[in-house]
C-alpha positions as CSV (number, residue, x, y, z in Angstrom):
1,M,112.9,-118.1,191.9
2,R,113.7,-120.5,189.5
3,S,115.6,-123.9,190.5
4,N,118.7,-125.1,189.1
5,R,116.6,-128.0,187.2
6,D,114.4,-125.0,185.6
7,R,117.9,-123.9,184.2
8,V,119.2,-126.5,183.0
9,S,116.0,-127.7,180.8
10,E,116.3,-124.0,179.9
11,I,119.7,-124.2,178.5
12,G,119.0,-127.3,177.0
13,V,115.6,-126.5,175.5
14,R,117.9,-123.2,173.8
15,L,120.7,-126.3,172.7
16,S,118.6,-128.1,170.7
17,Y,117.1,-125.2,169.1
18,V,120.7,-123.9,168.0
19,G,121.5,-128.0,166.9
20,A,118.6,-127.9,164.9
21,A,118.9,-124.2,163.0
22,L,123.0,-125.6,162.5
23,S,121.8,-129.1,161.5
24,L,119.2,-127.3,158.7
25,I,122.4,-124.3,158.0
26,V,124.4,-127.6,157.1
27,C,121.5,-129.5,155.4
28,S,121.1,-126.5,153.3
29,L,124.5,-126.0,152.4
30,W,125.1,-129.5,151.5
31,A,121.8,-129.3,149.0
32,L,123.1,-126.0,147.2
33,H,126.7,-128.1,146.6
34,I,124.8,-131.0,144.8
35,V,122.7,-128.2,142.9
36,H,125.6,-127.2,141.9
37,G,127.6,-129.5,141.1
38,T,124.5,-131.4,139.1
39,S,123.2,-128.0,137.2
40,P,124.5,-127.0,134.2
41,A,123.4,-123.8,135.0
42,L,125.3,-123.1,137.5
43,N,128.5,-125.4,136.8
44,S,129.9,-125.0,133.4
45,E,132.1,-128.1,133.3
46,L,128.6,-129.6,133.1
47,R,127.6,-127.4,129.8
48,V,128.6,-128.9,126.2
49,E,129.4,-126.9,123.1
50,G,125.8,-127.0,120.7
51,P,126.3,-127.3,117.0
52,V,126.7,-123.4,116.7
53,G,128.6,-123.0,119.5
54,Q,125.8,-122.3,122.3
55,T,126.4,-124.2,125.3
56,R,123.2,-123.0,127.2
57,Q,119.6,-123.7,126.4
58,G,118.0,-120.2,127.0
59,P,116.2,-119.6,130.2
60,S,114.6,-122.8,130.2
61,P,114.6,-125.4,133.2
62,A,116.6,-127.9,131.5
63,M,120.0,-126.0,132.5
64,F,118.9,-127.6,136.0
65,D,118.3,-130.9,135.0
66,P,121.2,-132.7,133.6
67,G,119.0,-135.0,132.1
68,A,116.7,-132.8,130.3
69,Y,119.9,-130.3,129.2
70,F,121.9,-133.2,127.6
71,M,118.3,-134.5,125.7
72,Q,117.9,-130.7,124.6
73,S,121.7,-130.8,123.7
74,G,121.2,-133.7,121.6
75,Y,118.3,-133.4,119.8
76,D,120.1,-129.9,118.6
77,F,123.1,-131.7,117.0
78,L,120.3,-134.5,115.6
79,Y,118.6,-131.4,113.9
80,A,121.7,-129.3,113.4
81,D,121.1,-128.8,109.9
82,A,117.5,-127.3,111.0
83,L,119.4,-124.8,113.0
84,S,122.8,-123.6,110.0
85,D,121.9,-121.2,107.3
86,E,124.3,-123.8,105.6
87,V,123.7,-127.4,104.1
88,L,125.3,-129.9,106.1
89,T,127.9,-132.2,104.4
90,A,127.7,-136.3,104.8
91,A,130.8,-136.1,107.1
92,A,129.6,-132.7,109.1
93,A,125.8,-135.0,109.2
94,A,127.4,-138.0,110.8
95,A,129.6,-135.7,113.1
96,F,126.6,-134.5,114.6
97,R,124.5,-137.5,114.6
98,S,127.5,-139.1,116.3
99,R,127.4,-136.7,119.2
100,A,123.8,-136.5,119.3
101,T,124.2,-140.6,120.5
102,E,126.7,-139.6,122.9
103,L,124.8,-136.3,124.0
104,F,121.8,-138.7,124.5
105,E,123.4,-142.0,126.0
106,A,124.1,-139.3,128.8
107,A,121.0,-138.2,129.1
108,L,119.9,-141.6,129.5
109,Q,121.9,-141.9,132.7
110,H,120.8,-138.8,134.6
111,D,116.9,-140.1,133.1
112,P,116.4,-143.6,132.1
113,A,113.0,-143.5,131.8
114,N,112.5,-140.6,129.3
115,A,110.6,-141.9,126.4
116,H,111.9,-138.9,124.5
117,V,115.1,-139.6,125.3
118,W,115.0,-142.8,123.7
119,Q,113.2,-141.6,120.6
120,G,115.8,-139.6,120.0
121,Y,118.6,-141.6,121.0
122,A,117.1,-144.4,118.4
123,Q,116.8,-141.5,115.6
124,S,120.5,-140.6,116.4
125,L,121.0,-144.7,115.6
126,L,118.5,-144.7,112.7
127,F,121.7,-145.0,109.7
128,V,124.4,-146.7,111.6
129,P,124.7,-150.4,110.3
130,E,126.3,-151.5,113.2
131,A,124.0,-150.4,115.7
132,L,120.8,-151.8,114.3
133,V,120.0,-153.7,117.7
134,P,120.3,-150.8,119.9
135,M,118.0,-148.7,117.5
136,R,115.4,-151.1,117.6
137,R,115.2,-151.4,121.5
138,A,115.3,-147.9,122.5
139,L,112.6,-148.1,119.7
140,E,110.6,-150.6,122.0
141,I,111.5,-148.9,125.0
142,S,110.3,-145.3,123.9
143,A,106.8,-147.3,122.9
144,E,107.1,-149.0,126.2
145,L,107.0,-146.2,128.2
146,A,105.1,-143.3,126.0
147,P,102.7,-146.1,124.3
148,N,100.0,-143.3,124.0
149,T,102.0,-139.9,123.5
150,P,101.0,-139.0,119.7
151,L,104.5,-136.7,118.9
152,L,106.5,-140.0,120.2
153,A,104.3,-141.9,118.1
154,A,104.9,-139.8,114.8
155,A,108.0,-139.6,115.4
156,R,108.4,-143.5,115.9
157,L,106.6,-144.3,112.6
158,H,108.9,-141.8,111.0
159,A,111.9,-143.9,112.4
160,I,110.4,-147.3,111.4
161,K,108.9,-146.1,107.8
162,A,112.8,-145.5,107.5
163,L,114.0,-148.4,109.0
164,R,111.8,-150.6,106.8
165,I,113.1,-149.0,103.6
166,W,116.5,-149.5,104.8
167,T,116.1,-153.0,106.4
168,G,112.5,-154.3,106.1
169,M,110.5,-154.7,108.8
170,P,109.9,-157.5,111.1
171,D,106.6,-158.3,112.2
172,A,107.4,-156.9,115.9
173,E,107.8,-153.6,114.5
174,A,104.9,-153.6,111.9
175,T,102.7,-154.2,115.1
176,R,104.2,-151.4,116.7
177,A,103.7,-149.3,113.7
178,A,100.3,-150.3,113.8
179,S,100.0,-149.4,117.2
180,D,101.2,-145.8,116.9
181,L,99.2,-145.3,113.4
182,S,96.1,-146.3,115.9
183,V,97.2,-144.0,118.5
184,L,97.3,-141.1,115.6
185,R,94.4,-141.9,114.6
186,L,92.6,-141.2,117.5
187,H,94.7,-138.1,118.9
188,A,95.9,-136.5,115.5
189,P,94.0,-137.7,112.7
190,H,95.6,-134.6,111.0
191,V,99.3,-136.6,111.3
192,T,97.9,-139.8,110.2
193,D,97.6,-138.4,106.5
194,G,100.3,-137.7,105.6
195,L,101.9,-141.0,107.2
196,E,99.9,-143.0,105.1
197,R,100.4,-142.0,101.6
198,R,103.9,-142.4,102.4
């Protein structure tokens, strides 16, 4: 025969199991609420319309990561001329670049340590005269975050070349260009041929 103390102890153990289960359920519901609130895949209010009318990034993990979603949407606007069957007017191209800038800024709010976002942000500001300082800073941050990534090194070199034609090249950018060129020579020598000829 069990004593009252054993019965109370058994009830306490069962209540602790129930409490743990309820805590797990509450935590799961809270996590689901957070994911729903921040995921473009589940929250249509977070989606943005792309240059050709799309709001989804296909079956992509970016649909569950707002930083990646806004970055990809920014690149869609940045390269909108490639997505369209028509040649963009100068006004449409400027509007798309402006929208790309907004989306890259939104992506930076979610993912400030993403070198690809900083690179896209710099590219979206490339031909905006009043944005010369933030554009150069974005290139610097991209280089600081990913100095040895060939894809970004090539993109930075293209941006620096365009910038040099437009404004001249300060010593800091010449140094950055030399560093990016050495990364490409090491990791992607086939890319440097076309860059050095220009």
